[in-house]
C-alpha positions in Angstrom: 87.6 -91.3 -55.7 90.6 -89.2 -54.9 91.0 -86.8 -52.1 90.1 -83.7 -54.2 87.0 -85.1 -55.3 85.8 -85.8 -52.1 86.7 -82.3 -51.0 85.0 -80.7 -54.1 82.0 -82.6 -53.4 81.7 -82.3 -49.5 83.7 -79.5 -48.3 87.1 -79.9 -46.7 86.3 -81.1 -43.3 83.7 -83.5 -44.6 85.5 -84.5 -47.7 88.5 -85.3 -45.6 86.3 -87.7 -43.4 84.5 -89.4 -46.3 87.9 -89.7 -47.9 89.7 -91.2 -44.9 86.9 -93.5 -43.9 86.8 -94.6 -47.8 90.6 -96.0 -47.2 89.2 -98.6 -44.9 86.1 -99.6 -46.9 87.7 -103.2 -47.1 86.1 -104.3 -43.9 88.1 -102.5 -41.1 86.2 -102.4 -37.9 84.1 -99.3 -37.9 84.9 -98.2 -34.5 88.9 -98.5 -35.2 88.3 -96.1 -38.1 86.4 -93.7 -35.9 89.2 -93.8 -33.3 91.8 -93.4 -36.0 89.9 -90.2 -37.3 89.9 -88.9 -33.9 93.7 -89.2 -33.6 94.6 -86.9 -36.4 95.0 -83.4 -36.3 92.3 -81.3 -38.2 89.8 -84.1 -38.0 90.0 -84.9 -34.4 86.6 -85.4 -32.7 84.9 -83.5 -35.3 85.8 -86.1 -38.1 85.2 -88.7 -35.6 81.8 -88.0 -34.9 80.8 -87.5 -38.4 82.3 -90.6 -39.5 80.7 -92.4 -36.4 77.4 -91.3 -37.6 78.0 -91.9 -41.4 78.5 -95.8 -40.0 75.2 -95.8 -38.0 77.5 -96.6 -34.9 75.7 -96.2 -31.4 76.0 -92.7 -29.8 77.7 -93.4 -26.3 80.3 -95.8 -28.1 81.2 -93.4 -30.6 81.5 -90.4 -28.0 83.6 -92.3 -26.0 85.8 -93.8 -28.6 86.0 -90.2 -30.3 86.9 -88.3 -26.8 89.7 -91.1 -25.9 91.0 -91.0 -29.3 91.4 -87.0 -29.2 92.9 -87.2 -26.0 95.6 -89.5 -26.4 98.1 -87.3 -28.3 97.5 -84.3 -25.8 99.9 -85.4 -22.8 102.8 -86.0 -25.6 102.3 -82.7 -27.1 102.0 -81.0 -23.7 105.3 -82.5 -22.6 107.3 -83.1 -25.8 106.7 -80.6 -28.5 109.0 -78.0 -27.1 112.0 -80.4 -27.4 110.7 -82.1 -30.4 110.7 -78.3 -32.3 113.9 -77.5 -30.6 115.7 -80.8 -32.2 113.9 -80.3 -35.5 115.0 -76.8 -36.0 118.8 -77.7 -34.8 118.7 -80.3 -37.7 116.8 -78.0 -40.1 113.8 -80.3 -40.4 110.7 -78.4 -41.6 111.9 -75.4 -39.9 109.8 -72.7 -41.8 106.6 -75.1 -40.9 107.6 -75.0 -37.0 108.3 -71.2 -37.4 104.6 -70.7 -38.8 103.2 -72.8 -35.9 105.3 -70.5 -33.5 104.1 -67.3 -35.3 100.5 -68.4 -35.2 100.8 -69.2 -31.3 102.6 -65.7 -30.7 99.9 -64.0 -33.1 97.2 -65.7 -31.0 98.9 -65.2 -27.6 97.1 -62.3 -26.1 93.9 -63.7 -26.9 94.8 -67.1 -24.9 96.6 -65.2 -22.1 93.9 -62.4 -21.8 91.3 -65.0 -20.8 94.0 -67.4 -19.2 92.5 -71.1 -18.7 89.0 -69.6 -20.0 90.6 -68.7 -23.2 92.5 -72.0 -23.6 89.1 -73.8 -23.0 87.3 -72.0 -25.7 90.1 -72.3 -27.9 89.7 -76.3 -27.5 86.0 -76.4 -27.1 84.7 -74.7 -30.1 84.8 -77.1 -32.9 85.9 -75.1 -35.9 89.0 -75.6 -38.3 92.1 -74.9 -36.7 91.1 -75.4 -33.2 90.8 -78.3 -30.8 93.2 -80.5 -28.9 96.2 -80.5 -30.8 96.2 -76.8 -31.5 95.0 -75.9 -28.1 97.9 -78.4 -26.7 100.7 -76.9 -28.8 99.4 -73.4 -27.9 99.6 -74.4 -24.0 103.1 -75.9 -24.6 104.5 -73.0 -26.7 103.2 -70.6 -24.0 104.4 -72.5 -21.1 101.4 -73.2 -19.3 101.8 -75.7 -16.6 101.0 -79.1 -17.7 98.7 -79.8 -14.7 96.8 -76.9 -15.7 96.7 -77.4 -19.3 95.7 -80.9 -19.3 92.3 -80.8 -17.5 91.4 -77.7 -19.4 91.9 -79.5 -22.8 90.5 -82.7 -21.4 87.2 -80.5 -20.8 87.5 -78.6 -24.0 87.6 -82.0 -25.7 84.7 -83.2 -23.8 82.6 -79.9 -24.9 83.8 -80.3 -28.5 82.8 -83.7 -28.5 79.2 -83.1 -27.2 78.7 -80.1 -29.5 79.9 -82.5 -32.6 77.4 -85.1 -30.9 74.7 -82.9 -30.9 75.2 -81.7 -34.4 75.7 -85.2 -36.0 73.2 -87.3 -33.8 70.8 -84.7 -32.7 70.2 -83.1 -29.0 68.0 -86.1 -28.3 70.8 -88.3 -28.5 72.8 -86.5 -25.8 70.1 -86.6 -23.2 68.9 -90.1 -24.0 71.9 -91.9 -24.2 
């Protein structure tokens, strides 16, 4: 089944998770699939926890794998994305896409800066499409929020988002009884 069929049957986020996990149906370790899912923008821990539940993996290991995978790109985004964007714009690589991301950041700048660290935390912590570690880290980097301030805020936001997704996918009992 193709990506469009998965999305049509399950909605965008769940369809993307089902499609991505189906690519590895050949016996790839389920924990590796959850880890890879958590690394991806858009899916992040939201998709990873759904995939873990689909694979009937234990709650605690799924939570940890999802969290670690979701956090791996964060320091690189915070430290390097401005330089990467400058290089890409200089060499006319995906310039319109970069400008769109920068425009989105500019559009949401007041919301993030008005609430300072709380705004960034909430932006990362609420597991909705278009939010999360990738976008939050991008916003923090483009808004020149200091790395030492941004990293723990994003880390806490990912932890909260992962806990919310764990509660949704595994049930509240799983969180309190792990």
